[in-house]
C-alpha positions in Angstrom: 0.0 0.0 0.0 1.6 3.3 -1.1 -1.1 5.7 0.2 0.1 8.5 2.5 -2.8 8.5 4.9 -1.7 11.8 6.5 -2.7 13.5 3.2 -6.3 12.2 3.3 -9.2 13.6 5.4 -10.6 11.7 8.3 -12.9 9.8 8.2 -12.5 8.8 4.6 -12.9 5.8 2.3 -9.8 5.8 0.1 -9.5 3.5 -3.0 -6.1 3.1 -4.6 -6.3 3.3 -8.4 -3.3 1.0 -8.9 -4.9 -1.9 -6.9 -8.3 -1.2 -8.5 -6.8 -1.5 -12.0 -5.0 -4.7 -11.1 -8.3 -6.3 -10.1 -10.0 -5.0 -13.2 -7.2 -6.4 -15.4 -7.6 -9.8 -13.8 -11.4 -9.8 -14.3 -10.9 -8.9 -17.9 -8.5 -11.7 -18.4 -11.0 -14.2 -17.0 -13.7 -12.7 -19.3 -11.5 -12.8 -22.4 -10.1 -16.3 -21.7 -13.4 -17.9 -20.9 -15.8 -16.1 -23.2 -18.0 -15.2 -20.3 -19.5 -11.8 -19.8 -18.4 -10.4 -16.4 -20.4 -7.4 -15.0 -20.2 -5.5 -11.8 -22.9 -6.1 -9.1 -23.8 -2.7 -7.6 -24.9 -4.3 -4.3 -21.2 -4.9 -3.6 -19.6 -1.8 -5.1 -21.3 1.3 -6.5 -18.6 4.0 -6.2 -19.6 5.7 -9.4 -16.8 8.3 -9.1 -14.4 5.6 -10.4 -16.7 4.3 -13.2 -14.7 6.1 -15.9 -11.8 3.7 -14.9 -14.2 0.7 -14.7 -15.5 1.4 -18.2 -12.0 0.8 -19.6 -12.3 -2.9 -18.6 -16.0 -3.9 -18.5 -19.3 -2.6 -20.1 -22.1 -3.6 -17.8 -23.5 -4.0 -14.3 -26.1 -6.0 -12.3 -28.9 -4.1 -10.5 -31.3 -5.1 -7.8 -33.5 -2.0 -7.8 -34.8 0.7 -10.1 -32.2 3.1 -8.7 -29.3 0.8 -9.3 -30.6 0.1 -12.8 -30.7 3.8 -13.5 -27.2 4.3 -12.1 -25.9 1.7 -14.5 -27.7 3.3 -17.4 -26.5 6.8 -16.6 -23.0 6.2 -15.2 -21.8 3.1 -17.0 -23.7 3.9 -20.2 -25.4 0.5 -20.7 -28.7 -1.0 -19.6 -28.5 -3.2 -16.5 -29.0 -6.9 -15.9 -31.7 -6.5 -13.2 -32.9 -8.9 -10.6 -35.1 -8.3 -7.6 -36.9 -10.6 -5.2 -40.1 -8.6 -6.1 -40.9 -5.8 -8.4 -43.4 -3.0 -7.7 -45.7 -2.3 -10.6 -45.4 1.5 -10.1 -41.6 1.1 -10.8 -41.7 -1.6 -13.5 -41.8 0.7 -16.5 -38.7 2.4 -15.3 -37.0 -1.0 -14.6 -37.7 -1.9 -18.2 -36.4 1.5 -19.5 -33.0 0.9 -17.8 -32.6 -2.8 -18.3 -31.5 -5.2 -21.1 -32.1 -8.3 -19.0 -34.6 -8.9 -16.2 -34.7 -11.9 -13.9 -37.9 -12.9 -12.0 -37.8 -14.5 -8.6 -41.0 -16.5 -9.0 -43.3 -17.8 -11.6 -46.0 -15.5 -10.2 -43.8 -12.5 -10.8 -43.1 -13.5 -14.4 -46.7 -14.2 -15.1 -47.7 -10.8 -13.7 -45.1 -8.8 -15.8 -44.9 -10.9 -18.9 -47.9 -8.9 -20.3 -45.6 -5.8 -20.6 -44.7 -5.3 -24.3 -41.0 -5.0 -23.7 -41.1 -8.5 -22.1 -43.5 -10.2 -24.4 -41.7 -8.8 -27.5 -38.3 -9.9 -25.9 -36.9 -6.4 -26.3 -35.9 -6.9 -22.6 -34.7 -10.5 -22.2 -36.6 -12.3 -19.4 -35.0 -14.8 -17.1 -36.0 -16.9 -14.1 -34.0 -17.2 -10.9 -33.5 -20.8 -9.9 -32.7 -22.4 -6.6 -30.5 -25.5 -7.1 -31.0 -26.2 -3.3 -27.3 -26.5 -2.8 -24.8 -24.0 -1.5 -21.5 -24.2 0.4 -22.2 -20.9 2.2 -22.3 -21.8 5.9 -23.5 -18.4 7.2 -27.3 -18.5 7.2 -27.6 -14.8 6.5 -25.9 -15.3 3.1 -27.2 -18.8 2.2 -30.0 -18.4 -0.4 -30.6 -22.2 -0.5 -31.5 -22.6 3.2 -34.7 -24.5 3.9 -37.8 -22.4 3.1 -35.7 -19.8 1.1 -37.7 -17.1 -0.6 -35.2 -16.8 -3.4 -35.6 -18.6 -6.6 -37.6 -21.4 -8.2 -36.9 -25.1 -7.4 -36.7 -27.7 -10.1 -39.9 -29.3 -8.8 -41.7 -26.0 -9.6 -40.8 -26.5 -13.3 -42.2 -30.0 -13.7 -44.4 -28.7 -16.5 -41.5 -26.9 -18.2 -40.4 -23.3 -18.6 -43.0 -20.7 -19.3 -43.0 -19.3 -22.8 -40.9 -16.2 -23.1 -38.1 -17.2 -20.6 -34.7 -16.8 -22.3 -32.4 -17.3 -19.4 -31.8 -18.8 -16.0 -30.2 -17.0 -13.0 -28.7 -18.5 -9.9 -26.7 -16.9 -7.0 -25.5 -19.4 -4.4 -21.9 -18.3 -3.7 -20.3 -15.9 -1.2 -16.6 -15.1 -1.4 -16.2 -18.6 -2.9 -13.6 -20.3 -5.0 -13.9 -21.9 -8.5 -14.2 -25.4 -7.0 -17.4 -24.4 -5.2 -18.8 -23.0 -8.5 -17.8 -26.3 -10.2 -19.9 -28.3 -7.8 -22.8 -25.9 -8.2 -22.7 -26.2 -12.0 -22.8 -30.0 -11.8 -26.0 -29.8 -9.8 -27.5 -27.1 -12.0 -26.9 -29.2 -15.1 -28.6 -32.2 -13.5 -31.6 -30.3 -12.3 -32.0 -27.7 -15.0 -29.9 -28.9 -18.0 -32.9 -30.1 -19.9 -34.0 -26.5 -20.4 -30.7 -25.3 -21.8 -31.7 -25.9 -25.5 -34.6 -23.5 -25.0 -32.4 -20.7 -23.6 -30.0 -18.0 -24.7 -28.1 -17.2 -21.4 -27.3 -18.3 -17.9 -26.4 -15.8 -15.1 -24.2 -17.4 -12.5 -24.6 -14.5 -10.0 -21.9 -13.3 -7.7 -19.7 -14.6 -5.0 -16.8 -15.4 -7.4 -13.9 -14.0 -5.4 -11.4 -14.3 -8.3 -9.2 -11.4 -7.2 -8.3 -13.1 -3.9 -4.7 -14.1 -3.9 -5.3 -17.8 -3.5 -8.0 -18.1 -6.1 -7.4 -20.6 -9.0 -8.1 -18.2 -11.9 -7.0 -20.7 -14.5 -9.4 -23.3 -13.2 -12.3 -20.7 -13.3 -11.5 -19.9 -16.9 -11.4 -23.7 -17.7 -14.8 -24.5 -16.2 -16.5 -21.5 -17.6 -15.2 -22.2 -21.1 -16.2 -25.8 -20.8 -19.7 -25.1 -19.6 -20.2 -22.4 -22.2 -19.1 -24.7 -25.0 -21.2 -27.7 -23.7 -24.4 -25.8 -23.0 -24.2 -23.3 -25.9 -25.4 -20.6 -23.6 -24.1 -17.1 -23.1 -22.5 -17.1 -19.7 -22.8 -14.1 -17.3 -21.1 -13.6 -14.0 -21.8 -10.6 -11.7 -19.4 -10.5 -8.8 -19.4 -7.5 -6.4 -16.6 -8.0 -3.9 -14.0 -9.2 -6.6 -13.9 -5.8 -8.2 -13.0 -3.8 -5.1 -11.3 -6.6 -3.0 -8.4 -5.2 -1.0 -8.4 -2.0 -3.1 -8.8 0.5 -0.3 -9.2 1.5 3.3 -11.3 3.5 5.8 -9.2 6.2 7.4 -10.2 7.1 10.9 -8.8 9.1 13.8 -8.6 8.5 17.5 -10.6 11.2 19.3 -10.4 10.0 22.9 -9.2 7.1 25.0 -11.5 5.8 27.8 -10.8 3.1 30.3 -13.3 1.0 32.3 -12.4 -2.0 34.5 -9.0 -2.3 32.8 -10.4 -2.2 29.3 -9.1 0.6 27.1 -11.3 1.8 24.2 -10.1 4.2 21.5 -13.1 6.2 20.5 -12.9 7.1 16.8 -14.5 9.6 14.4 -16.3 6.7 12.6 -19.0 4.3 13.6 -19.1 0.5 13.2 -22.9 0.5 13.1 -23.1 3.4 10.7 -20.0 3.1 8.6 -18.9 -0.5 8.9 -22.2 -2.3 9.5 -21.1 -5.6 7.9 -18.5 -6.0 10.8 -21.5 -6.3 13.2 -23.8 -8.0 10.7 -21.6 -10.9 9.6 -19.8 -10.5 12.1 -16.1 -10.2 11.4 -13.1 -8.4 12.8 -11.4 -6.1 10.3 -7.6 -5.8 10.1 -6.0 -2.5 11.2 -2.6 -1.3 9.8 0.1 -1.7 12.4 -2.1 -3.7 14.8 -2.3 -7.4 15.7 -4.6 -9.7 17.7 -4.1 -9.1 21.4 -0.6 -9.7 22.7 0.1 -9.9 26.4 2.3 -7.0 27.4 1.5 -4.8 24.5 -0.8 -1.8 24.5 -4.3 -3.2 23.7 -7.5 -1.5 22.8 -11.0 -1.9 21.7 -12.1 0.4 18.9 -15.2 2.4 19.7 -17.5 4.2 17.3 -18.8 7.7 17.6 -22.5 6.8 17.8 -24.5 6.4 21.0 -25.2 2.7 20.4 -23.7 0.8 23.3 -22.6 -2.0 21.0 -20.8 0.3 18.6 -17.5 -1.3 19.5 -15.2 -3.9 18.1 -12.0 -5.5 19.3 -9.4 -6.0 20.6 -6.2 -5.1 18.9 -2.6 -4.7 20.2 -0.3 -1.9 19.0 3.5 -1.3 19.3 2.9 1.8 21.3 0.2 3.5 23.3 -2.5 5.2 21.3 -3.3 8.9 21.8 -5.9 11.3 20.4 -4.9 12.3 16.9 -3.5 9.0 15.9 -4.7 7.6 12.6 -6.4 4.2 12.5 -6.5 2.5 9.1 -9.1 -0.2 8.6 -8.1 -2.5 5.7 -10.3 -3.7 2.9 -13.3 -1.4 3.4 -14.3 -0.6 -0.1 -16.6 -3.5 -1.2 -19.9 -3.9 0.6 -19.0 -1.7 3.5 -19.5 1.5 1.6 -22.9 0.6 0.1 -24.3 -0.4 3.5 -23.6 2.9 5.4 -26.1 5.0 7.2 -26.2 8.4 8.9 -27.5 7.0 12.2 -27.2 9.6 15.0 -26.5 12.2 12.3 -22.8 11.2 12.3 -21.2 12.5 9.1 -20.7 10.0 6.4 -16.9 9.5 5.7 -15.6 11.3 2.7 -14.8 9.3 -0.4 -11.6 9.7 -2.4 -9.1 8.0 -4.7 -5.3 7.7 -4.4 -4.3 8.2 -8.0 -1.6 6.5 -10.1 0.4 9.7 -9.8 0.6 9.3 -6.0 -1.9 12.0 -5.1 -5.1 12.1 -3.2 -8.2 13.2 -5.1 -11.4 14.0 -3.1 -14.5 12.7 -4.9 -17.2 13.5 -2.3 -17.6 14.9 1.2 -20.7 14.9 3.2 -22.5 17.2 5.5 -25.8 18.3 7.1 -27.7 18.4 3.8 -26.9 14.8 3.1 -28.3 13.8 6.5 -31.4 16.1 6.3 -32.3 15.0 2.8 -32.7 11.4 3.9 -35.5 12.4 6.2 -38.5 14.6 6.1 
């Protein structure tokens, strides 16, 4: 990491252009080598200030709402591949306006909206989300194949065949997974849904393909995608979110106070876990901090505390080489994917600024937030 964090504001999400471009180059290599179309999933990364860089490598995105579809249309310059668990009729005309592909979560939803001319004429290509009833995701919050799942159509629901007008299938059963997990899923998808392939044009394999992680077997991914595409005759689409921004940037924070209670020291920061890093509490997971380790006996050790009034707005503990003091910078690693899109302004705490560390070794502020941003979310 070559960022000089003393030259950035605090708090601030900072993406490094060099690392971002390396991820994009790898993703493009997978796409070129496999023949699969790889698009960005906005639910994982929607920092549109860097889309001019993104457009040098890919040309599309996956949306889960009318606003995401519009963002794709306006800022990437192409219609979106849109999927939502349910569509509102009042928004559906706009969804169609901004989409090239639209996947339906249920047969009921497809029947309801297949009457629209853009769908019936196949101007917008219609797909159906399927549930292969298999996933290696262990965390229930992220497992779409758990018993009673509301996501997707089971093979038994298609005993009478695919409805006329369906041109594609869409599944999403991975989470930060490797290519071997995808290979197992594809075997099951072929067994359960392969009989429909001759009727289709495309298959969307969703997200969760963490191909930019250092230990990911990229060549194996290219191989299985190419083999599947050639065997099925289908246009293959992947829509990872995390892979695009994986380990490309940090959240810069500052220690504002140190409090001690019953021997536990807490560094209170100018950021909030519940407002600015909610996935740490949701998953949960403990982020890495530059220059810090897990607790070591004898070293200065602290919990990190957020600046909201929520009692549970804390995380920890970490050990440092020296005592922390107000004014010290705390750098939370890998905070660009998912973390940024889940933020809130709970308590009215200011949203961290957003910036990029350029290839020229300079910080460029993209966005800073204030009172109007907080006020405009309310009424």
